[in-house]
Jmol script that loads the backbone (N, CA, C; Angstrom):
load data "model"
ATOM      1  N   MET A   1     -22.867  81.462 -21.762  1.00  0.00           N
ATOM      2  CA  MET A   1     -23.720  81.256 -22.993  1.00  0.00           C
ATOM      3  C   MET A   1     -24.785  80.273 -22.082  1.00  0.00           C
ATOM      4  N   THR A   2     -26.196  80.528 -22.569  1.00  0.00           N
ATOM      5  CA  THR A   2     -27.125  79.577 -21.954  1.00  0.00           C
ATOM      6  C   THR A   2     -27.458  78.713 -23.202  1.00  0.00           C
ATOM      7  N   GLU A   3     -28.350  77.621 -22.865  1.00  0.00           N
ATOM      8  CA  GLU A   3     -28.433  76.874 -23.912  1.00  0.00           C
ATOM      9  C   GLU A   3     -29.600  77.575 -24.973  1.00  0.00           C
ATOM     10  N   GLU A   4     -30.390  78.275 -24.575  1.00  0.00           N
ATOM     11  CA  GLU A   4     -31.181  78.835 -25.574  1.00  0.00           C
ATOM     12  C   GLU A   4     -30.451  79.904 -26.345  1.00  0.00           C
ATOM     13  N   GLU A   5     -29.516  80.482 -25.816  1.00  0.00           N
ATOM     14  CA  GLU A   5     -28.596  81.527 -26.725  1.00  0.00           C
ATOM     15  C   GLU A   5     -27.819  80.771 -27.838  1.00  0.00           C
ATOM     16  N   ALA A   6     -27.172  79.824 -27.038  1.00  0.00           N
ATOM     17  CA  ALA A   6     -26.283  78.739 -28.091  1.00  0.00           C
ATOM     18  C   ALA A   6     -27.468  78.167 -29.153  1.00  0.00           C
ATOM     19  N   ARG A   7     -28.799  77.949 -29.196  1.00  0.00           N
ATOM     20  CA  ARG A   7     -29.585  77.422 -30.085  1.00  0.00           C
ATOM     21  C   ARG A   7     -29.929  78.541 -31.251  1.00  0.00           C
ATOM     22  N   GLU A   8     -29.877  79.657 -30.529  1.00  0.00           N
ATOM     23  CA  GLU A   8     -30.439  81.172 -31.337  1.00  0.00           C
ATOM     24  C   GLU A   8     -29.429  81.477 -32.100  1.00  0.00           C
ATOM     25  N   LYS A   9     -28.140  81.171 -31.736  1.00  0.00           N
ATOM     26  CA  LYS A   9     -26.821  81.665 -32.565  1.00  0.00           C
ATOM     27  C   LYS A   9     -26.531  80.549 -33.556  1.00  0.00           C
ATOM     28  N   CYS A  10     -26.628  79.416 -33.099  1.00  0.00           N
ATOM     29  CA  CYS A  10     -26.769  78.284 -34.304  1.00  0.00           C
ATOM     30  C   CYS A  10     -27.606  78.714 -35.230  1.00  0.00           C
ATOM     31  N   SER A  11     -28.806  78.785 -35.122  1.00  0.00           N
ATOM     32  CA  SER A  11     -29.891  78.919 -36.035  1.00  0.00           C
ATOM     33  C   SER A  11     -29.339  80.385 -36.945  1.00  0.00           C
ATOM     34  N   ALA A  12     -28.978  81.331 -36.290  1.00  0.00           N
ATOM     35  CA  ALA A  12     -28.422  82.602 -36.982  1.00  0.00           C
ATOM     36  C   ALA A  12     -27.137  82.089 -38.010  1.00  0.00           C
ATOM     37  N   LEU A  13     -26.305  81.305 -37.617  1.00  0.00           N
ATOM     38  CA  LEU A  13     -25.343  81.019 -38.233  1.00  0.00           C
ATOM     39  C   LEU A  13     -25.687  80.129 -39.593  1.00  0.00           C
ATOM     40  N   ALA A  14     -26.580  79.264 -39.406  1.00  0.00           N
ATOM     41  CA  ALA A  14     -27.195  78.290 -40.279  1.00  0.00           C
ATOM     42  C   ALA A  14     -27.990  78.934 -41.603  1.00  0.00           C
ATOM     43  N   ALA A  15     -28.360  80.162 -40.848  1.00  0.00           N
ATOM     44  CA  ALA A  15     -29.077  80.959 -41.978  1.00  0.00           C
ATOM     45  C   ALA A  15     -28.537  82.089 -42.879  1.00  0.00           C
ATOM     46  N   ASN A  16     -27.282  82.627 -41.968  1.00  0.00           N
ATOM     47  CA  ASN A  16     -26.685  84.061 -42.577  1.00  0.00           C
ATOM     48  C   ASN A  16     -24.992  83.656 -43.054  1.00  0.00           C
ATOM     49  N   ASP A  17     -24.488  82.494 -42.405  1.00  0.00           N
ATOM     50  CA  ASP A  17     -23.101  82.541 -42.494  1.00  0.00           C
ATOM     51  C   ASP A  17     -22.618  82.090 -43.968  1.00  0.00           C
ATOM     52  N   PRO A  18     -21.689  82.812 -44.507  1.00  0.00           N
ATOM     53  CA  PRO A  18     -21.131  82.290 -45.848  1.00  0.00           C
ATOM     54  C   PRO A  18     -20.944  80.860 -46.258  1.00  0.00           C
ATOM     55  N   GLU A  19     -20.466  80.081 -45.063  1.00  0.00           N
ATOM     56  CA  GLU A  19     -20.172  78.717 -44.915  1.00  0.00           C
ATOM     57  C   GLU A  19     -21.224  77.822 -44.586  1.00  0.00           C
ATOM     58  N   ARG A  20     -22.635  78.420 -44.624  1.00  0.00           N
ATOM     59  CA  ARG A  20     -23.711  77.538 -44.509  1.00  0.00           C
ATOM     60  C   ARG A  20     -24.024  76.378 -45.353  1.00  0.00           C
ATOM     61  N   PHE A  21     -23.365  76.486 -46.602  1.00  0.00           N
ATOM     62  CA  PHE A  21     -23.359  75.332 -47.502  1.00  0.00           C
ATOM     63  C   PHE A  21     -22.300  74.374 -47.473  1.00  0.00           C
ATOM     64  N   THR A  22     -21.451  74.383 -46.506  1.00  0.00           N
ATOM     65  CA  THR A  22     -20.454  73.176 -46.255  1.00  0.00           C
ATOM     66  C   THR A  22     -20.299  72.996 -44.801  1.00  0.00           C
ATOM     67  N   HIS A  23     -21.118  74.070 -43.945  1.00  0.00           N
ATOM     68  CA  HIS A  23     -21.071  73.367 -42.713  1.00  0.00           C
ATOM     69  C   HIS A  23     -22.260  73.693 -41.739  1.00  0.00           C
ATOM     70  N   SER A  24     -22.204  73.124 -40.633  1.00  0.00           N
ATOM     71  CA  SER A  24     -23.255  73.274 -39.762  1.00  0.00           C
ATOM     72  C   SER A  24     -22.784  73.611 -38.177  1.00  0.00           C
ATOM     73  N   TRP A  25     -23.859  74.276 -37.501  1.00  0.00           N
ATOM     74  CA  TRP A  25     -23.248  74.719 -35.962  1.00  0.00           C
ATOM     75  C   TRP A  25     -24.252  74.082 -35.249  1.00  0.00           C
ATOM     76  N   VAL A  26     -23.646  73.294 -34.035  1.00  0.00           N
ATOM     77  CA  VAL A  26     -24.822  72.924 -32.912  1.00  0.00           C
ATOM     78  C   VAL A  26     -24.165  73.176 -31.577  1.00  0.00           C
ATOM     79  N   PRO A  27     -25.077  73.356 -30.538  1.00  0.00           N
ATOM     80  CA  PRO A  27     -25.006  73.868 -29.444  1.00  0.00           C
ATOM     81  C   PRO A  27     -24.501  72.728 -28.779  1.00  0.00           C
ATOM     82  N   ARG A  28     -23.338  72.516 -27.462  1.00  0.00           N
ATOM     83  CA  ARG A  28     -22.853  71.641 -27.023  1.00  0.00           C
ATOM     84  C   ARG A  28     -22.489  72.268 -25.478  1.00  0.00           C
ATOM     85  N   GLU A  29     -23.062  71.356 -24.448  1.00  0.00           N
ATOM     86  CA  GLU A  29     -22.867  71.933 -23.184  1.00  0.00           C
ATOM     87  C   GLU A  29     -21.330  71.537 -22.843  1.00  0.00           C
ATOM     88  N   GLY A  30     -20.633  72.611 -22.498  1.00  0.00           N
ATOM     89  CA  GLY A  30     -19.163  72.077 -21.757  1.00  0.00           C
ATOM     90  C   GLY A  30     -18.946  71.700 -20.563  1.00  0.00           C
ATOM     91  N   GLU A  31     -17.967  71.449 -20.385  1.00  0.00           N
ATOM     92  CA  GLU A  31     -17.466  70.624 -19.064  1.00  0.00           C
ATOM     93  C   GLU A  31     -17.886  71.309 -17.743  1.00  0.00           C
ATOM     94  N   ASP A  32     -17.872  73.114 -17.949  1.00  0.00           N
ATOM     95  CA  ASP A  32     -18.056  73.681 -16.789  1.00  0.00           C
ATOM     96  C   ASP A  32     -19.555  74.108 -16.663  1.00  0.00           C
ATOM     97  N   GLY A  33     -20.283  73.668 -17.775  1.00  0.00           N
ATOM     98  CA  GLY A  33     -21.691  73.678 -17.689  1.00  0.00           C
ATOM     99  C   GLY A  33     -22.254  74.871 -18.646  1.00  0.00           C
ATOM    100  N   ASP A  34     -21.288  75.577 -19.072  1.00  0.00           N
ATOM    101  CA  ASP A  34     -21.526  77.000 -20.142  1.00  0.00           C
ATOM    102  C   ASP A  34     -21.848  76.166 -21.433  1.00  0.00           C
ATOM    103  N   TRP A  35     -22.592  76.736 -22.173  1.00  0.00           N
ATOM    104  CA  TRP A  35     -22.828  76.386 -23.795  1.00  0.00           C
ATOM    105  C   TRP A  35     -21.931  76.749 -24.531  1.00  0.00           C
ATOM    106  N   LEU A  36     -21.498  75.991 -25.590  1.00  0.00           N
ATOM    107  CA  LEU A  36     -20.790  76.386 -26.774  1.00  0.00           C
ATOM    108  C   LEU A  36     -21.220  76.024 -27.987  1.00  0.00           C
ATOM    109  N   ILE A  37     -20.473  76.799 -29.275  1.00  0.00           N
ATOM    110  CA  ILE A  37     -21.269  76.555 -30.605  1.00  0.00           C
ATOM    111  C   ILE A  37     -20.247  75.652 -31.216  1.00  0.00           C
ATOM    112  N   VAL A  38     -20.498  74.566 -31.836  1.00  0.00           N
ATOM    113  CA  VAL A  38     -19.462  73.593 -32.373  1.00  0.00           C
ATOM    114  C   VAL A  38     -19.891  73.618 -33.825  1.00  0.00           C
ATOM    115  N   LYS A  39     -18.761  73.752 -34.639  1.00  0.00           N
ATOM    116  CA  LYS A  39     -18.883  73.904 -36.196  1.00  0.00           C
ATOM    117  C   LYS A  39     -18.313  72.567 -36.715  1.00  0.00           C
ATOM    118  N   LEU A  40     -19.475  71.761 -37.483  1.00  0.00           N
ATOM    119  CA  LEU A  40     -18.915  70.576 -38.075  1.00  0.00           C
ATOM    120  C   LEU A  40     -18.995  70.884 -39.694  1.00  0.00           C
ATOM    121  N   ALA A  41     -18.373  70.293 -40.223  1.00  0.00           N
ATOM    122  CA  ALA A  41     -17.986  70.207 -41.838  1.00  0.00           C
ATOM    123  C   ALA A  41     -19.014  69.314 -42.523  1.00  0.00           C
ATOM    124  N   VAL A  42     -20.367  69.638 -42.375  1.00  0.00           N
ATOM    125  CA  VAL A  42     -21.440  69.029 -42.708  1.00  0.00           C
ATOM    126  C   VAL A  42     -22.284  70.155 -43.203  1.00  0.00           C
ATOM    127  N   PRO A  43     -22.949  70.054 -44.363  1.00  0.00           N
ATOM    128  CA  PRO A  43     -23.945  71.349 -44.582  1.00  0.00           C
ATOM    129  C   PRO A  43     -25.009  71.350 -43.579  1.00  0.00           C
ATOM    130  N   SER A  44     -25.712  72.433 -43.483  1.00  0.00           N
ATOM    131  CA  SER A  44     -26.779  72.945 -42.689  1.00  0.00           C
ATOM    132  C   SER A  44     -27.880  72.363 -43.316  1.00  0.00           C
ATOM    133  N   PRO A  45     -28.946  71.789 -42.326  1.00  0.00           N
ATOM    134  CA  PRO A  45     -30.207  71.148 -43.003  1.00  0.00           C
ATOM    135  C   PRO A  45     -30.802  72.309 -43.734  1.00  0.00           C
ATOM    136  N   GLY A  46     -31.531  72.056 -44.708  1.00  0.00           N
ATOM    137  CA  GLY A  46     -32.396  72.883 -45.524  1.00  0.00           C
ATOM    138  C   GLY A  46     -31.519  73.791 -46.635  1.00  0.00           C
ATOM    139  N   THR A  47     -30.264  73.539 -46.662  1.00  0.00           N
ATOM    140  CA  THR A  47     -29.626  74.419 -47.542  1.00  0.00           C
ATOM    141  C   THR A  47     -29.419  73.555 -48.808  1.00  0.00           C
ATOM    142  N   GLU A  48     -29.420  74.394 -50.093  1.00  0.00           N
ATOM    143  CA  GLU A  48     -29.170  73.754 -51.186  1.00  0.00           C
ATOM    144  C   GLU A  48     -27.702  73.712 -51.591  1.00  0.00           C
ATOM    145  N   THR A  49     -27.343  72.511 -52.295  1.00  0.00           N
ATOM    146  CA  THR A  49     -25.710  72.626 -52.700  1.00  0.00           C
ATOM    147  C   THR A  49     -26.042  73.591 -54.067  1.00  0.00           C
ATOM    148  N   ARG A  50     -24.629  74.276 -54.098  1.00  0.00           N
ATOM    149  CA  ARG A  50     -24.567  75.269 -55.027  1.00  0.00           C
ATOM    150  C   ARG A  50     -23.917  74.526 -56.063  1.00  0.00           C
ATOM    151  N   ILE A  51     -24.785  74.593 -57.042  1.00  0.00           N
ATOM    152  CA  ILE A  51     -24.223  73.604 -58.612  1.00  0.00           C
ATOM    153  C   ILE A  51     -24.023  74.984 -59.583  1.00  0.00           C
ATOM    154  N   ALA A  52     -24.566  75.773 -59.996  1.00  0.00           N
ATOM    155  CA  ALA A  52     -24.498  76.908 -60.932  1.00  0.00           C
ATOM    156  C   ALA A  52     -25.394  78.074 -60.666  1.00  0.00           C
ATOM    157  N   THR A  53     -24.832  79.239 -60.220  1.00  0.00           N
ATOM    158  CA  THR A  53     -25.764  80.115 -60.170  1.00  0.00           C
ATOM    159  C   THR A  53     -25.693  81.189 -61.222  1.00  0.00           C
ATOM    160  N   THR A  54     -24.938  80.971 -62.059  1.00  0.00           N
ATOM    161  CA  THR A  54     -24.845  81.971 -63.149  1.00  0.00           C
ATOM    162  C   THR A  54     -24.944  81.423 -64.477  1.00  0.00           C
ATOM    163  N   GLU A  55     -25.272  82.078 -65.565  1.00  0.00           N
ATOM    164  CA  GLU A  55     -25.182  81.400 -66.846  1.00  0.00           C
ATOM    165  C   GLU A  55     -23.836  81.123 -67.303  1.00  0.00           C
ATOM    166  N   GLU A  56     -22.779  81.756 -66.707  1.00  0.00           N
ATOM    167  CA  GLU A  56     -21.343  81.533 -66.997  1.00  0.00           C
ATOM    168  C   GLU A  56     -20.849  80.035 -66.360  1.00  0.00           C
ATOM    169  N   ASP A  57     -21.363  79.725 -65.275  1.00  0.00           N
ATOM    170  CA  ASP A  57     -21.084  78.749 -64.462  1.00  0.00           C
ATOM    171  C   ASP A  57     -21.761  77.607 -65.248  1.00  0.00           C
ATOM    172  N   GLU A  58     -23.320  77.785 -65.476  1.00  0.00           N
ATOM    173  CA  GLU A  58     -23.675  76.743 -66.314  1.00  0.00           C
ATOM    174  C   GLU A  58     -23.200  76.455 -67.495  1.00  0.00           C
ATOM    175  N   VAL A  59     -22.563  77.248 -68.339  1.00  0.00           N
ATOM    176  CA  VAL A  59     -21.828  76.871 -69.570  1.00  0.00           C
ATOM    177  C   VAL A  59     -20.577  76.252 -69.439  1.00  0.00           C
ATOM    178  N   ALA A  60     -19.784  76.745 -68.430  1.00  0.00           N
ATOM    179  CA  ALA A  60     -18.777  76.044 -67.965  1.00  0.00           C
ATOM    180  C   ALA A  60     -18.776  74.636 -67.663  1.00  0.00           C
ATOM    181  N   ILE A  61     -20.106  74.369 -66.823  1.00  0.00           N
ATOM    182  CA  ILE A  61     -20.290  73.190 -66.492  1.00  0.00           C
ATOM    183  C   ILE A  61     -20.568  72.003 -67.694  1.00  0.00           C
ATOM    184  N   LYS A  62     -21.331  72.610 -68.696  1.00  0.00           N
ATOM    185  CA  LYS A  62     -21.879  71.926 -69.708  1.00  0.00           C
ATOM    186  C   LYS A  62     -20.693  71.930 -70.863  1.00  0.00           C
ATOM    187  N   SER A  63     -19.710  72.612 -71.152  1.00  0.00           N
ATOM    188  CA  SER A  63     -19.048  72.645 -71.961  1.00  0.00           C
ATOM    189  C   SER A  63     -17.813  71.756 -71.915  1.00  0.00           C
ATOM    190  N   ASP A  64     -17.666  70.986 -70.938  1.00  0.00           N
ATOM    191  CA  ASP A  64     -16.612  69.908 -70.703  1.00  0.00           C
ATOM    192  C   ASP A  64     -16.951  68.894 -71.785  1.00  0.00           C
ATOM    193  N   PRO A  65     -15.721  68.853 -72.944  1.00  0.00           N
ATOM    194  CA  PRO A  65     -16.092  67.997 -73.803  1.00  0.00           C
ATOM    195  C   PRO A  65     -15.593  66.192 -73.338  1.00  0.00           C
ATOM    196  N   ARG A  66     -15.246  65.935 -72.072  1.00  0.00           N
ATOM    197  CA  ARG A  66     -14.986  64.682 -71.808  1.00  0.00           C
ATOM    198  C   ARG A  66     -15.879  63.818 -71.538  1.00  0.00           C
ATOM    199  N   GLN A  67     -15.851  62.659 -71.925  1.00  0.00           N
ATOM    200  CA  GLN A  67     -16.988  61.759 -71.651  1.00  0.00           C
ATOM    201  C   GLN A  67     -17.193  61.547 -69.900  1.00  0.00           C
ATOM    202  N   PRO A  68     -18.770  60.961 -69.445  1.00  0.00           N
ATOM    203  CA  PRO A  68     -18.956  61.168 -68.145  1.00  0.00           C
ATOM    204  C   PRO A  68     -17.973  60.082 -67.457  1.00  0.00           C
ATOM    205  N   ILE A  69     -17.696  59.052 -67.971  1.00  0.00           N
ATOM    206  CA  ILE A  69     -16.722  58.054 -67.397  1.00  0.00           C
ATOM    207  C   ILE A  69     -15.209  58.776 -66.903  1.00  0.00           C
ATOM    208  N   VAL A  70     -14.611  59.724 -67.754  1.00  0.00           N
ATOM    209  CA  VAL A  70     -13.528  60.405 -67.453  1.00  0.00           C
ATOM    210  C   VAL A  70     -14.021  61.471 -66.627  1.00  0.00           C
ATOM    211  N   LYS A  71     -14.955  62.068 -66.414  1.00  0.00           N
ATOM    212  CA  LYS A  71     -15.057  63.421 -65.817  1.00  0.00           C
ATOM    213  C   LYS A  71     -15.369  62.901 -64.290  1.00  0.00           C
ATOM    214  N   ASN A  72     -15.985  61.714 -64.220  1.00  0.00           N
ATOM    215  CA  ASN A  72     -16.200  61.106 -62.978  1.00  0.00           C
ATOM    216  C   ASN A  72     -15.368  60.438 -62.000  1.00  0.00           C
ATOM    217  N   THR A  73     -14.378  60.079 -62.469  1.00  0.00           N
ATOM    218  CA  THR A  73     -13.329  59.120 -61.933  1.00  0.00           C
ATOM    219  C   THR A  73     -12.223  60.192 -61.520  1.00  0.00           C
ATOM    220  N   GLY A  74     -11.685  59.876 -60.689  1.00  0.00           N
ATOM    221  CA  GLY A  74     -10.421  60.506 -59.896  1.00  0.00           C
ATOM    222  C   GLY A  74      -9.089  60.456 -60.853  1.00  0.00           C
ATOM    223  N   PRO A  75      -7.992  60.973 -60.568  1.00  0.00           N
ATOM    224  CA  PRO A  75      -6.816  61.074 -60.923  1.00  0.00           C
ATOM    225  C   PRO A  75      -6.126  59.505 -61.448  1.00  0.00           C
ATOM    226  N   GLY A  76      -6.527  58.717 -60.373  1.00  0.00           N
ATOM    227  CA  GLY A  76      -6.166  57.574 -60.582  1.00  0.00           C
ATOM    228  C   GLY A  76      -6.737  56.418 -61.379  1.00  0.00           C
ATOM    229  N   GLY A  77      -8.022  56.950 -61.933  1.00  0.00           N
ATOM    230  CA  GLY A  77      -8.717  55.918 -62.781  1.00  0.00           C
ATOM    231  C   GLY A  77      -9.536  55.256 -61.911  1.00  0.00           C
ATOM    232  N   LEU A  78     -10.059  54.139 -62.583  1.00  0.00           N
ATOM    233  CA  LEU A  78     -11.194  53.308 -61.865  1.00  0.00           C
ATOM    234  C   LEU A  78     -10.700  52.398 -60.910  1.00  0.00           C
ATOM    235  N   GLY A  79      -9.462  52.395 -60.542  1.00  0.00           N
ATOM    236  CA  GLY A  79      -8.943  51.611 -59.577  1.00  0.00           C
ATOM    237  C   GLY A  79      -8.781  49.935 -59.731  1.00  0.00           C
ATOM    238  N   MET A  80      -8.633  49.952 -61.253  1.00  0.00           N
ATOM    239  CA  MET A  80      -8.502  48.273 -61.827  1.00  0.00           C
ATOM    240  C   MET A  80      -7.229  47.920 -61.993  1.00  0.00           C
TER     241      MET A  80
END
end "model"
wireframe off; spacefill off
backbone 0.3
color backbone group
């Protein structure tokens, strides 16, 4: 694969792949001079984080009766 082909493939993956909200793809030159696609566990630039896409999701997020301090701390508490 050439560098140009690798860049085009990365762009296509960033635009259309279902994992584009959690991953990025970058071109990388291999040891043999051929170009590869590397998948990174970092969101693609320009993608928005999915928070709530339906009214049902939004209601579920808003209906959590716990206090913010409890919702936003992990199972170990505040670490005190």
